[in-house]
All heavy atoms as a GROMACS GRO file, in nm:
protein
  608
    1MET      N    1   0.084  -0.119  -0.002
    1MET     CA    2   0.001   0.002   0.002
    1MET      C    3   0.089   0.128  -0.001
    1MET      O    4   0.177   0.136   0.080
    1MET     CB    5  -0.095  -0.001   0.124
    1MET     CG    6  -0.184   0.115   0.129
    1MET     SD    7  -0.283   0.103   0.279
    1MET     CE    8  -0.436   0.165   0.215
    2ASN      N    9   0.061   0.215  -0.089
    2ASN     CA   10   0.144   0.341  -0.102
    2ASN      C   11   0.062   0.454  -0.041
    2ASN      O   12  -0.042   0.494  -0.094
    2ASN     CB   13   0.173   0.364  -0.250
    2ASN     CG   14   0.266   0.481  -0.265
    2ASN    OD1   15   0.300   0.552  -0.171
    2ASN    ND2   16   0.311   0.503  -0.387
    3ASP      N   17   0.112   0.506   0.068
    3ASP     CA   18   0.047   0.622   0.135
    3ASP      C   19   0.129   0.748   0.114
    3ASP      O   20   0.148   0.824   0.208
    3ASP     CB   21   0.034   0.592   0.286
    3ASP     CG   22  -0.065   0.479   0.309
    3ASP    OD1   23  -0.167   0.472   0.239
    3ASP    OD2   24  -0.044   0.398   0.404
    4LYS      N   25   0.180   0.766  -0.009
    4LYS     CA   26   0.268   0.881  -0.037
    4LYS      C   27   0.185   1.010  -0.035
    4LYS      O   28   0.074   1.017  -0.094
    4LYS     CB   29   0.332   0.862  -0.172
    4LYS     CG   30   0.444   0.952  -0.198
    4LYS     CD   31   0.521   0.910  -0.326
    4LYS     CE   32   0.651   0.982  -0.334
    4LYS     NZ   33   0.730   0.937  -0.451
    5VAL      N   34   0.237   1.109   0.037
    5VAL     CA   35   0.169   1.241   0.038
    5VAL      C   36   0.278   1.348   0.004
    5VAL      O   37   0.398   1.320   0.015
    5VAL     CB   38   0.112   1.273   0.179
    5VAL    CG1   39   0.003   1.179   0.210
    5VAL    CG2   40   0.222   1.271   0.284
    6THR      N   41   0.232   1.466  -0.034
    6THR     CA   42   0.326   1.572  -0.067
    6THR      C   43   0.292   1.688   0.028
    6THR      O   44   0.176   1.731   0.042
    6THR     CB   45   0.311   1.621  -0.215
    6THR    OG1   46   0.344   1.509  -0.296
    6THR    CG2   47   0.403   1.734  -0.240
    7TYR      N   48   0.394   1.739   0.094
    7TYR     CA   49   0.386   1.856   0.182
    7TYR      C   50   0.446   1.980   0.107
    7TYR      O   51   0.550   1.962   0.040
    7TYR     CB   52   0.463   1.833   0.311
    7TYR     CG   53   0.403   1.725   0.399
    7TYR    CD1   54   0.460   1.599   0.405
    7TYR    CD2   55   0.290   1.748   0.472
    7TYR    CE1   56   0.409   1.504   0.489
    7TYR    CE2   57   0.234   1.651   0.555
    7TYR     CZ   58   0.293   1.524   0.560
    7TYR     OH   59   0.244   1.426   0.641
    8PHE      N   60   0.381   2.087   0.123
    8PHE     CA   61   0.428   2.214   0.068
    8PHE      C   62   0.467   2.302   0.182
    8PHE      O   63   0.389   2.327   0.271
    8PHE     CB   64   0.320   2.284  -0.020
    8PHE     CG   65   0.280   2.195  -0.132
    8PHE    CD1   66   0.162   2.114  -0.123
    8PHE    CD2   67   0.354   2.182  -0.252
    8PHE    CE1   68   0.128   2.032  -0.223
    8PHE    CE2   69   0.316   2.094  -0.351
    8PHE     CZ   70   0.199   2.024  -0.342
    9VAL      N   71   0.592   2.348   0.181
    9VAL     CA   72   0.649   2.416   0.298
    9VAL      C   73   0.716   2.547   0.259
    9VAL      O   74   0.774   2.560   0.150
    9VAL     CB   75   0.755   2.327   0.366
    9VAL    CG1   76   0.812   2.392   0.491
    9VAL    CG2   77   0.691   2.192   0.403
   10ILE      N   78   0.705   2.649   0.345
   10ILE     CA   79   0.772   2.775   0.329
   10ILE      C   80   0.868   2.788   0.446
   10ILE      O   81   0.834   2.772   0.562
   10ILE     CB   82   0.678   2.892   0.332
   10ILE    CG1   83   0.566   2.876   0.226
   10ILE    CG2   84   0.751   3.026   0.314
   10ILE    CD1   85   0.441   2.820   0.277
   11GLN      N   86   0.996   2.814   0.412
   11GLN     CA   87   1.099   2.842   0.517
   11GLN      C   88   1.135   2.987   0.505
   11GLN      O   89   1.208   3.028   0.418
   11GLN     CB   90   1.225   2.754   0.494
   11GLN     CG   91   1.330   2.780   0.595
   11GLN     CD   92   1.286   2.757   0.738
   11GLN    OE1   93   1.258   2.647   0.777
   11GLN    NE2   94   1.283   2.865   0.818
   12PRO      N   95   1.081   3.073   0.599
   12PRO     CA   96   1.113   3.215   0.593
   12PRO      C   97   1.247   3.241   0.666
   12PRO      O   98   1.285   3.167   0.758
   12PRO     CB   99   0.997   3.280   0.662
   12PRO     CG  100   0.942   3.177   0.747
   12PRO     CD  101   0.972   3.040   0.686
   13PHE      N  102   1.316   3.348   0.625
   13PHE     CA  103   1.435   3.396   0.691
   13PHE      C  104   1.418   3.545   0.719
   13PHE      O  105   1.366   3.619   0.633
   13PHE     CB  106   1.556   3.375   0.601
   13PHE     CG  107   1.579   3.228   0.569
   13PHE    CD1  108   1.526   3.174   0.454
   13PHE    CD2  109   1.655   3.149   0.650
   13PHE    CE1  110   1.544   3.040   0.424
   13PHE    CE2  111   1.674   3.018   0.622
   13PHE     CZ  112   1.621   2.962   0.512
   14GLU      N  113   1.465   3.586   0.835
   14GLU     CA  114   1.465   3.728   0.869
   14GLU      C  115   1.611   3.779   0.880
   14GLU      O  116   1.698   3.703   0.925
   14GLU     CB  117   1.392   3.760   0.998
   14GLU     CG  118   1.242   3.747   0.983
   14GLU     CD  119   1.163   3.789   1.107
   14GLU    OE1  120   1.224   3.844   1.201
   14GLU    OE2  121   1.039   3.774   1.108
   15THR      N  122   1.630   3.903   0.847
   15THR     CA  123   1.763   3.962   0.854
   15THR      C  124   1.783   4.019   0.998
   15THR      O  125   1.704   4.103   1.042
   15THR     CB  126   1.785   4.070   0.749
   15THR    OG1  127   1.755   4.018   0.619
   15THR    CG2  128   1.926   4.128   0.755
   16ALA      N  129   1.880   3.969   1.070
   16ALA     CA  130   1.913   4.021   1.202
   16ALA      C  131   1.979   4.156   1.194
   16ALA      O  132   2.025   4.199   1.085
   16ALA     CB  133   1.998   3.921   1.273
   17GLU      N  134   1.992   4.224   1.306
   17GLU     CA  135   2.060   4.357   1.313
   17GLU      C  136   2.200   4.351   1.258
   17GLU      O  137   2.252   4.452   1.204
   17GLU     CB  138   2.054   4.409   1.456
   17GLU     CG  139   1.914   4.456   1.495
   17GLU     CD  140   1.914   4.520   1.630
   17GLU    OE1  141   2.024   4.560   1.682
   17GLU    OE2  142   1.807   4.526   1.691
   18ASP      N  143   2.267   4.236   1.279
   18ASP     CA  144   2.408   4.229   1.233
   18ASP      C  145   2.417   4.181   1.088
   18ASP      O  146   2.524   4.155   1.036
   18ASP     CB  147   2.485   4.132   1.322
   18ASP     CG  148   2.438   3.990   1.318
   18ASP    OD1  149   2.343   3.958   1.245
   18ASP    OD2  150   2.493   3.905   1.395
   19GLY      N  151   2.300   4.170   1.019
   19GLY     CA  152   2.298   4.133   0.878
   19GLY      C  153   2.287   3.982   0.850
   19GLY      O  154   2.264   3.948   0.737
   20ARG      N  155   2.301   3.897   0.952
   20ARG     CA  156   2.286   3.757   0.934
   20ARG      C  157   2.147   3.717   0.910
   20ARG      O  158   2.053   3.781   0.963
   20ARG     CB  159   2.340   3.680   1.054
   20ARG     CG  160   2.490   3.686   1.067
   20ARG     CD  161   2.533   3.601   1.190
   20ARG     NE  162   2.468   3.646   1.308
   20ARG     CZ  163   2.412   3.568   1.399
   20ARG    NH1  164   2.408   3.440   1.383
   20ARG    NH2  165   2.355   3.620   1.506
   21LEU      N  166   2.123   3.617   0.829
   21LEU     CA  167   1.988   3.564   0.810
   21LEU      C  168   1.955   3.458   0.915
   21LEU      O  169   2.037   3.367   0.938
   21LEU     CB  170   1.971   3.506   0.670
   21LEU     CG  171   1.977   3.608   0.558
   21LEU    CD1  172   1.980   3.538   0.420
   21LEU    CD2  173   1.857   3.700   0.562
   22MET      N  174   1.843   3.464   0.972
   22MET     CA  175   1.802   3.369   1.077
   22MET      C  176   1.676   3.299   1.025
   22MET      O  177   1.581   3.362   0.979
   22MET     CB  178   1.766   3.440   1.206
   22MET     CG  179   1.880   3.516   1.262
   22MET     SD  180   1.848   3.594   1.424
   22MET     CE  181   1.680   3.648   1.410
   23ALA      N  182   1.679   3.164   1.039
   23ALA     CA  183   1.559   3.083   0.999
   23ALA      C  184   1.449   3.109   1.098
   23ALA      O  185   1.469   3.107   1.221
   23ALA     CB  186   1.595   2.939   0.992
   24MET      N  187   1.331   3.131   1.047
   24MET     CA  188   1.214   3.147   1.130
   24MET      C  189   1.136   3.016   1.123
   24MET      O  190   1.168   2.927   1.045
   24MET     CB  191   1.128   3.265   1.084
   24MET     CG  192   1.204   3.396   1.078
   24MET     SD  193   1.293   3.436   1.229
   24MET     CE  194   1.154   3.477   1.334
   25PRO      N  195   1.031   2.998   1.203
   25PRO     CA  196   0.956   2.873   1.199
   25PRO      C  197   0.899   2.849   1.062
   25PRO      O  198   0.843   2.938   0.991
   25PRO     CB  199   0.840   2.894   1.299
   25PRO     CG  200   0.897   2.997   1.394
   25PRO     CD  201   0.981   3.087   1.312
   26ALA      N  202   0.909   2.725   1.015
   26ALA     CA  203   0.856   2.684   0.883
   26ALA      C  204   0.701   2.687   0.887
   26ALA      O  205   0.643   2.673   0.992
   26ALA     CB  206   0.905   2.547   0.845
   27VAL      N  207   0.643   2.712   0.767
   27VAL     CA  208   0.501   2.723   0.757
   27VAL      C  209   0.456   2.624   0.647
   27VAL      O  210   0.517   2.615   0.543
   27VAL     CB  211   0.458   2.870   0.712
   27VAL    CG1  212   0.313   2.882   0.693
   27VAL    CG2  213   0.515   2.967   0.811
   28GLN      N  214   0.350   2.548   0.673
   28GLN     CA  215   0.297   2.455   0.572
   28GLN      C  216   0.185   2.523   0.489
   28GLN      O  217   0.112   2.609   0.539
   28GLN     CB  218   0.238   2.331   0.642
   28GLN     CG  219   0.212   2.224   0.545
   28GLN     CD  220   0.178   2.090   0.620
   28GLN    OE1  221   0.222   2.068   0.730
   28GLN    NE2  222   0.105   2.001   0.550
   29ALA      N  223   0.179   2.489   0.365
   29ALA     CA  224   0.075   2.542   0.274
   29ALA      C  225  -0.004   2.424   0.214
   29ALA      O  226   0.046   2.310   0.209
   29ALA     CB  227   0.135   2.625   0.163
   30ALA      N  228  -0.122   2.452   0.164
   30ALA     CA  229  -0.210   2.347   0.109
   30ALA      C  230  -0.166   2.304  -0.031
   30ALA      O  231  -0.186   2.190  -0.074
   30ALA     CB  232  -0.355   2.391   0.110
   31THR      N  233  -0.113   2.397  -0.110
   31THR     CA  234  -0.076   2.370  -0.246
   31THR      C  235   0.053   2.437  -0.286
   31THR      O  236   0.105   2.526  -0.211
   31THR     CB  237  -0.184   2.428  -0.346
   31THR    OG1  238  -0.185   2.572  -0.337
   31THR    CG2  239  -0.320   2.376  -0.319
   32ALA      N  240   0.112   2.398  -0.399
   32ALA     CA  241   0.236   2.462  -0.444
   32ALA      C  242   0.214   2.611  -0.468
   32ALA      O  243   0.293   2.695  -0.433
   32ALA     CB  244   0.286   2.393  -0.571
   33ARG      N  245   0.103   2.643  -0.532
   33ARG     CA  246   0.072   2.782  -0.561
   33ARG      C  247   0.062   2.869  -0.432
   33ARG      O  248   0.114   2.979  -0.424
   33ARG     CB  249  -0.060   2.794  -0.643
   33ARG     CG  250  -0.090   2.927  -0.687
   33ARG     CD  251  -0.207   2.929  -0.776
   33ARG     NE  252  -0.243   3.064  -0.810
   33ARG     CZ  253  -0.336   3.100  -0.893
   33ARG    NH1  254  -0.410   3.007  -0.952
   33ARG    NH2  255  -0.363   3.226  -0.919
   34ALA      N  256  -0.006   2.810  -0.333
   34ALA     CA  257  -0.019   2.885  -0.206
   34ALA      C  258   0.119   2.899  -0.136
   34ALA      O  259   0.149   3.004  -0.080
   34ALA     CB  260  -0.113   2.808  -0.112
   35ALA      N  261   0.203   2.795  -0.149
   35ALA     CA  262   0.337   2.805  -0.090
   35ALA      C  263   0.417   2.921  -0.160
   35ALA      O  264   0.489   2.996  -0.090
   35ALA     CB  265   0.412   2.672  -0.104
   36LEU      N  266   0.410   2.930  -0.291
   36LEU     CA  267   0.481   3.034  -0.360
   36LEU      C  268   0.430   3.175  -0.319
   36LEU      O  269   0.510   3.263  -0.299
   36LEU     CB  270   0.471   3.011  -0.509
   36LEU     CG  271   0.549   2.897  -0.565
   36LEU    CD1  272   0.508   2.864  -0.708
   36LEU    CD2  273   0.699   2.931  -0.560
   37ARG      N  274   0.296   3.185  -0.310
   37ARG     CA  275   0.247   3.319  -0.276
   37ARG      C  276   0.285   3.358  -0.135
   37ARG      O  277   0.320   3.470  -0.106
   37ARG     CB  278   0.088   3.316  -0.285
   37ARG     CG  279   0.039   3.324  -0.427
   37ARG     CD  280  -0.113   3.354  -0.431
   37ARG     NE  281  -0.191   3.281  -0.334
   37ARG     CZ  282  -0.261   3.172  -0.356
   37ARG    NH1  283  -0.267   3.118  -0.475
   37ARG    NH2  284  -0.332   3.116  -0.259
   38ARG      N  285   0.279   3.262  -0.042
   38ARG     CA  286   0.311   3.291   0.095
   38ARG      C  287   0.461   3.319   0.112
   38ARG      O  288   0.499   3.406   0.182
   38ARG     CB  289   0.272   3.172   0.183
   38ARG     CG  290   0.295   3.187   0.331
   38ARG     CD  291   0.180   3.272   0.392
   38ARG     NE  292   0.204   3.299   0.533
   38ARG     CZ  293   0.160   3.228   0.635
   38ARG    NH1  294   0.089   3.118   0.613
   38ARG    NH2  295   0.188   3.269   0.755
   39ALA      N  296   0.544   3.246   0.040
   39ALA     CA  297   0.689   3.267   0.046
   39ALA      C  298   0.723   3.407  -0.004
   39ALA      O  299   0.804   3.478   0.055
   39ALA     CB  300   0.765   3.162  -0.036
   40GLU      N  301   0.660   3.444  -0.113
   40GLU     CA  302   0.686   3.582  -0.164
   40GLU      C  303   0.649   3.690  -0.067
   40GLU      O  304   0.720   3.786  -0.044
   40GLU     CB  305   0.613   3.599  -0.298
   40GLU     CG  306   0.649   3.729  -0.368
   40GLU     CD  307   0.590   3.736  -0.509
   40GLU    OE1  308   0.496   3.658  -0.542
   40GLU    OE2  309   0.634   3.823  -0.584
   41ALA      N  310   0.531   3.671   0.002
   41ALA     CA  311   0.489   3.767   0.098
   41ALA      C  312   0.580   3.770   0.226
   41ALA      O  313   0.607   3.877   0.276
   41ALA     CB  314   0.344   3.734   0.145
   42LEU      N  315   0.626   3.652   0.269
   42LEU     CA  316   0.711   3.647   0.386
   42LEU      C  317   0.850   3.696   0.361
   42LEU      O  318   0.926   3.733   0.454
   42LEU     CB  319   0.718   3.500   0.439
   42LEU     CG  320   0.590   3.451   0.506
   42LEU    CD1  321   0.602   3.303   0.537
   42LEU    CD2  322   0.556   3.533   0.628
   43ALA      N  323   0.891   3.702   0.236
   43ALA     CA  324   1.030   3.743   0.200
   43ALA      C  325   1.056   3.890   0.228
   43ALA      O  326   1.171   3.930   0.226
   43ALA     CB  327   1.055   3.712   0.051
   44VAL      N  328   0.958   3.969   0.254
   44VAL     CA  329   0.978   4.115   0.277
   44VAL      C  330   1.067   4.136   0.400
   44VAL      O  331   1.134   4.240   0.406
   44VAL     CB  332   0.846   4.196   0.288
   44VAL    CG1  333   0.763   4.184   0.161
   44VAL    CG2  334   0.765   4.146   0.406
   45ALA      N  335   1.072   4.042   0.495
   45ALA     CA  336   1.152   4.057   0.612
   45ALA      C  337   1.291   4.005   0.594
   45ALA      O  338   1.372   4.004   0.686
   45ALA     CB  339   1.084   3.988   0.730
   46GLY      N  340   1.328   3.949   0.479
   46GLY     CA  341   1.457   3.893   0.452
   46GLY      C  342   1.452   3.805   0.331
   46GLY      O  343   1.498   3.843   0.220
   47GLY      N  344   1.396   3.686   0.340
   47GLY     CA  345   1.388   3.596   0.228
   47GLY      C  346   1.301   3.478   0.266
   47GLY      O  347   1.260   3.458   0.382
   48ALA      N  348   1.269   3.395   0.167
   48ALA     CA  349   1.190   3.276   0.193
   48ALA      C  350   1.216   3.178   0.082
   48ALA      O  351   1.241   3.210  -0.033
   48ALA     CB  352   1.041   3.309   0.198
   49LEU      N  353   1.205   3.050   0.122
   49LEU     CA  354   1.224   2.941   0.033
   49LEU      C  355   1.093   2.858   0.035
   49LEU      O  356   1.050   2.821   0.142
   49LEU     CB  357   1.342   2.856   0.081
   49LEU     CG  358   1.387   2.736   0.007
   49LEU    CD1  359   1.446   2.778  -0.131
   49LEU    CD2  360   1.488   2.657   0.087
   50ALA      N  361   1.041   2.828  -0.086
   50ALA     CA  362   0.920   2.741  -0.091
   50ALA      C  363   0.966   2.610  -0.151
   50ALA      O  364   1.039   2.604  -0.251
   50ALA     CB  365   0.817   2.800  -0.178
   51PHE      N  366   0.925   2.495  -0.087
   51PHE     CA  367   0.962   2.367  -0.138
   51PHE      C  368   0.855   2.265  -0.113
   51PHE      O  369   0.762   2.290  -0.032
   51PHE     CB  370   1.099   2.322  -0.081
   51PHE     CG  371   1.095   2.300   0.068
   51PHE    CD1  372   1.074   2.172   0.120
   51PHE    CD2  373   1.123   2.400   0.154
   51PHE    CE1  374   1.075   2.147   0.258
   51PHE    CE2  375   1.125   2.381   0.293
   51PHE     CZ  376   1.104   2.250   0.343
   52SER      N  377   0.861   2.150  -0.181
   52SER     CA  378   0.773   2.040  -0.156
   52SER      C  379   0.854   1.918  -0.119
   52SER      O  380   0.971   1.910  -0.154
   52SER     CB  381   0.687   2.010  -0.277
   52SER     OG  382   0.766   1.964  -0.387
   53ARG      N  383   0.795   1.830  -0.050
   53ARG     CA  384   0.858   1.704  -0.011
   53ARG      C  385   0.750   1.593  -0.012
   53ARG      O  386   0.646   1.610   0.050
   53ARG     CB  387   0.914   1.722   0.130
   53ARG     CG  388   1.011   1.614   0.166
   53ARG     CD  389   1.139   1.670   0.219
   53ARG     NE  390   1.232   1.561   0.229
   53ARG     CZ  391   1.290   1.522   0.343
   53ARG    NH1  392   1.264   1.588   0.458
   53ARG    NH2  393   1.372   1.421   0.347
   54SER      N  394   0.777   1.489  -0.085
   54SER     CA  395   0.680   1.377  -0.095
   54SER      C  396   0.736   1.252  -0.029
   54SER      O  397   0.857   1.232  -0.030
   54SER     CB  398   0.656   1.345  -0.247
   54SER     OG  399   0.600   1.456  -0.309
   55GLY      N  400   0.647   1.172   0.025
   55GLY     CA  401   0.685   1.049   0.087
   55GLY      C  402   0.574   0.982   0.165
   55GLY      O  403   0.462   1.026   0.165
   56ASP      N  404   0.614   0.882   0.238
   56ASP     CA  405   0.520   0.803   0.317
   56ASP      C  406   0.548   0.835   0.464
   56ASP      O  407   0.647   0.785   0.517
   56ASP     CB  408   0.537   0.656   0.291
   56ASP     CG  409   0.434   0.573   0.360
   56ASP    OD1  410   0.376   0.617   0.463
   56ASP    OD2  411   0.413   0.459   0.314
   57PRO      N  412   0.463   0.921   0.533
   57PRO     CA  413   0.491   0.955   0.668
   57PRO      C  414   0.482   0.839   0.764
   57PRO      O  415   0.554   0.838   0.868
   57PRO     CB  416   0.383   1.059   0.702
   57PRO     CG  417   0.284   1.056   0.590
   57PRO     CD  418   0.346   0.981   0.478
   58SER      N  419   0.410   0.736   0.734
   58SER     CA  420   0.401   0.620   0.823
   58SER      C  421   0.534   0.544   0.831
   58SER      O  422   0.566   0.482   0.927
   58SER     CB  423   0.287   0.530   0.786
   58SER     OG  424   0.309   0.471   0.662
   59LEU      N  425   0.610   0.552   0.722
   59LEU     CA  426   0.741   0.483   0.714
   59LEU      C  427   0.856   0.580   0.740
   59LEU      O  428   0.968   0.540   0.763
   59LEU     CB  429   0.762   0.420   0.576
   59LEU     CG  430   0.662   0.314   0.537
   59LEU    CD1  431   0.689   0.267   0.388
   59LEU    CD2  432   0.677   0.196   0.630
   60GLY      N  433   0.823   0.712   0.740
   60GLY     CA  434   0.927   0.813   0.753
   60GLY      C  435   1.020   0.818   0.633
   60GLY      O  436   1.136   0.860   0.642
   61ASP      N  437   0.971   0.772   0.521
   61ASP     CA  438   1.050   0.767   0.396
   61ASP      C  439   1.009   0.883   0.302
   61ASP      O  440   0.897   0.878   0.254
   61ASP     CB  441   1.028   0.631   0.330
   61ASP     CG  442   1.110   0.610   0.203
   61ASP    OD1  443   1.221   0.669   0.197
   61ASP    OD2  444   1.067   0.532   0.116
   62PHE      N  445   1.095   0.979   0.286
   62PHE     CA  446   1.066   1.095   0.204
   62PHE      C  447   1.168   1.112   0.093
   62PHE      O  448   1.289   1.089   0.116
   62PHE     CB  449   1.062   1.222   0.289
   62PHE     CG  450   0.936   1.230   0.373
   62PHE    CD1  451   0.930   1.169   0.495
   62PHE    CD2  452   0.821   1.293   0.322
   62PHE    CE1  453   0.817   1.179   0.574
   62PHE    CE2  454   0.704   1.295   0.400
   62PHE     CZ  455   0.701   1.234   0.524
   63ASP      N  456   1.122   1.159  -0.022
   63ASP     CA  457   1.214   1.196  -0.132
   63ASP      C  458   1.284   1.329  -0.094
   63ASP      O  459   1.245   1.401   0.000
   63ASP     CB  460   1.128   1.220  -0.259
   63ASP     CG  461   1.057   1.094  -0.304
   63ASP    OD1  462   1.096   0.982  -0.271
   63ASP    OD2  463   0.953   1.115  -0.376
   64ASP      N  464   1.383   1.364  -0.173
   64ASP     CA  465   1.453   1.490  -0.150
   64ASP      C  466   1.358   1.603  -0.176
   64ASP      O  467   1.259   1.588  -0.256
   64ASP     CB  468   1.570   1.501  -0.248
   64ASP     CG  469   1.685   1.408  -0.212
   64ASP    OD1  470   1.690   1.368  -0.097
   64ASP    OD2  471   1.766   1.383  -0.302
   65ALA      N  472   1.378   1.717  -0.112
   65ALA     CA  473   1.295   1.834  -0.131
   65ALA      C  474   1.314   1.884  -0.275
   65ALA      O  475   1.417   1.879  -0.333
   65ALA     CB  476   1.336   1.941  -0.033
   66VAL      N  477   1.199   1.942  -0.325
   66VAL     CA  478   1.197   2.002  -0.460
   66VAL      C  479   1.175   2.150  -0.435
   66VAL      O  480   1.070   2.189  -0.380
   66VAL     CB  481   1.085   1.943  -0.549
   66VAL    CG1  482   1.076   2.018  -0.678
   66VAL    CG2  483   1.107   1.795  -0.569
   67ILE      N  484   1.271   2.234  -0.482
   67ILE     CA  485   1.260   2.380  -0.463
   67ILE      C  486   1.157   2.434  -0.555
   67ILE      O  487   1.164   2.406  -0.677
   67ILE     CB  488   1.396   2.447  -0.484
   67ILE    CG1  489   1.503   2.389  -0.393
   67ILE    CG2  490   1.382   2.596  -0.463
   67ILE    CD1  491   1.476   2.403  -0.248
   68LEU      N  492   1.058   2.500  -0.504
   68LEU     CA  493   0.949   2.561  -0.591
   68LEU      C  494   0.984   2.708  -0.622
   68LEU      O  495   0.951   2.754  -0.728
   68LEU     CB  496   0.814   2.557  -0.514
   68LEU     CG  497   0.768   2.417  -0.473
   68LEU    CD1  498   0.644   2.430  -0.389
   68LEU    CD2  499   0.746   2.332  -0.599
   69GLY      N  500   1.044   2.778  -0.526
   69GLY     CA  501   1.081   2.916  -0.551
   69GLY      C  502   1.168   2.972  -0.440
   69GLY      O  503   1.161   2.923  -0.328
   70ARG      N  504   1.242   3.072  -0.474
   70ARG     CA  505   1.328   3.149  -0.382
   70ARG      C  506   1.295   3.293  -0.393
   70ARG      O  507   1.286   3.345  -0.502
   70ARG     CB  508   1.476   3.128  -0.415
   70ARG     CG  509   1.526   2.991  -0.403
   70ARG     CD  510   1.675   2.994  -0.451
   70ARG     NE  511   1.738   2.865  -0.434
   70ARG     CZ  512   1.725   2.761  -0.518
   70ARG    NH1  513   1.655   2.774  -0.627
   70ARG    NH2  514   1.786   2.646  -0.491
   71PHE      N  515   1.285   3.360  -0.275
   71PHE     CA  516   1.249   3.502  -0.275
   71PHE      C  517   1.338   3.572  -0.177
   71PHE      O  518   1.362   3.522  -0.066
   71PHE     CB  519   1.102   3.525  -0.238
   71PHE     CG  520   1.010   3.449  -0.331
   71PHE    CD1  521   0.966   3.319  -0.306
   71PHE    CD2  522   0.960   3.510  -0.442
   71PHE    CE1  523   0.882   3.254  -0.392
   71PHE    CE2  524   0.876   3.442  -0.534
   71PHE     CZ  525   0.839   3.314  -0.506
   72GLY      N  526   1.392   3.690  -0.214
   72GLY     CA  527   1.476   3.766  -0.125
   72GLY      C  528   1.610   3.695  -0.101
   72GLY      O  529   1.661   3.625  -0.187
   73LYS      N  530   1.664   3.712   0.012
   73LYS     CA  531   1.793   3.660   0.053
   73LYS      C  532   1.773   3.516   0.120
   73LYS      O  533   1.695   3.501   0.206
   73LYS     CB  534   1.869   3.742   0.152
   73LYS     CG  535   1.905   3.878   0.097
   73LYS     CD  536   1.975   3.966   0.198
   73LYS     CE  537   2.001   4.106   0.146
   73LYS     NZ  538   2.061   4.189   0.249
   74ILE      N  539   1.854   3.422   0.070
   74ILE     CA  540   1.852   3.285   0.125
   74ILE      C  541   1.993   3.250   0.170
   74ILE      O  542   2.087   3.274   0.090
   74ILE     CB  543   1.807   3.186   0.013
   74ILE    CG1  544   1.670   3.222  -0.045
   74ILE    CG2  545   1.805   3.043   0.066
   74ILE    CD1  546   1.555   3.219   0.053
   75PRO      N  547   2.015   3.197   0.287
   75PRO     CA  548   2.146   3.158   0.328
   75PRO      C  549   2.207   3.056   0.236
   75PRO      O  550   2.135   2.975   0.174
   75PRO     CB  551   2.126   3.095   0.465
   75PRO     CG  552   1.993   3.145   0.514
   75PRO     CD  553   1.912   3.172   0.390
   76MET      N  554   2.338   3.061   0.219
   76MET     CA  555   2.408   2.971   0.123
   76MET      C  556   2.382   2.824   0.150
   76MET      O  557   2.365   2.750   0.057
   76MET     CB  558   2.558   2.997   0.131
   76MET     CG  559   2.600   3.134   0.075
   76MET     SD  560   2.541   3.161  -0.095
   76MET     CE  561   2.644   3.045  -0.182
   77GLU      N  562   2.373   2.779   0.273
   77GLU     CA  563   2.352   2.635   0.298
   77GLU      C  564   2.210   2.593   0.261
   77GLU      O  565   2.186   2.478   0.241
   77GLU     CB  566   2.375   2.601   0.446
   77GLU     CG  567   2.287   2.673   0.545
   77GLU     CD  568   2.341   2.805   0.597
   77GLU    OE1  569   2.441   2.855   0.542
   77GLU    OE2  570   2.283   2.857   0.693
   78GLU      N  571   2.118   2.688   0.241
   78GLU     CA  572   1.984   2.651   0.196
   78GLU      C  573   1.976   2.657   0.043
   78GLU      O  574   1.888   2.602  -0.015
   78GLU     CB  575   1.880   2.745   0.251
   78GLU     CG  576   1.872   2.746   0.406
   78GLU     CD  577   1.819   2.615   0.457
   78GLU    OE1  578   1.742   2.549   0.394
   78GLU    OE2  579   1.866   2.581   0.569
   79ASP      N  580   2.070   2.719  -0.019
   79ASP     CA  581   2.070   2.739  -0.164
   79ASP      C  582   2.154   2.633  -0.232
   79ASP      O  583   2.274   2.644  -0.230
   79ASP     CB  584   2.114   2.882  -0.199
   79ASP     CG  585   2.101   2.914  -0.349
   79ASP    OD1  586   2.062   2.825  -0.423
   79ASP    OD2  587   2.133   3.025  -0.389
   80ASP      N  588   2.093   2.532  -0.285
   80ASP     CA  589   2.170   2.423  -0.344
   80ASP      C  590   2.197   2.444  -0.492
   80ASP      O  591   2.238   2.355  -0.562
   80ASP     CB  592   2.099   2.287  -0.324
   80ASP     CG  593   1.962   2.284  -0.394
   80ASP    OD1  594   1.926   2.378  -0.462
   80ASP    OD2  595   1.892   2.185  -0.374
   81GLY      N  596   2.174   2.563  -0.544
   81GLY     CA  597   2.210   2.596  -0.680
   81GLY      C  598   2.104   2.559  -0.782
   81GLY      O  599   2.131   2.573  -0.905
   82GLN      N  600   1.991   2.515  -0.747
   82GLN     CA  601   1.893   2.483  -0.849
   82GLN      C  602   1.826   2.610  -0.899
   82GLN      O  603   1.812   2.705  -0.834
   82GLN     CB  604   1.780   2.396  -0.780
   82GLN     CG  605   1.828   2.256  -0.754
   82GLN     CD  606   1.716   2.168  -0.700
   82GLN    OE1  607   1.601   2.202  -0.700
   82GLN    NE2  608   1.758   2.051  -0.656
   0.00000   0.00000   0.00000
């Protein structure tokens, strides 16, 4: 039985006073389109990354994240060059 689901996630980043980007709590969205819209809106405080991840939560088996969009500034370790 395949219980594969896809999660759409926004990882926002805020710019600290010293200029470093800090990860804020991730936000889940219902669709890819909603994730992109929310990421773009959240990026005003620094940046945001929208991605999806598919897998079977009951097994804890997930595919690699698929980047949907980048907005504003994203830390280098989050930017895999796609």
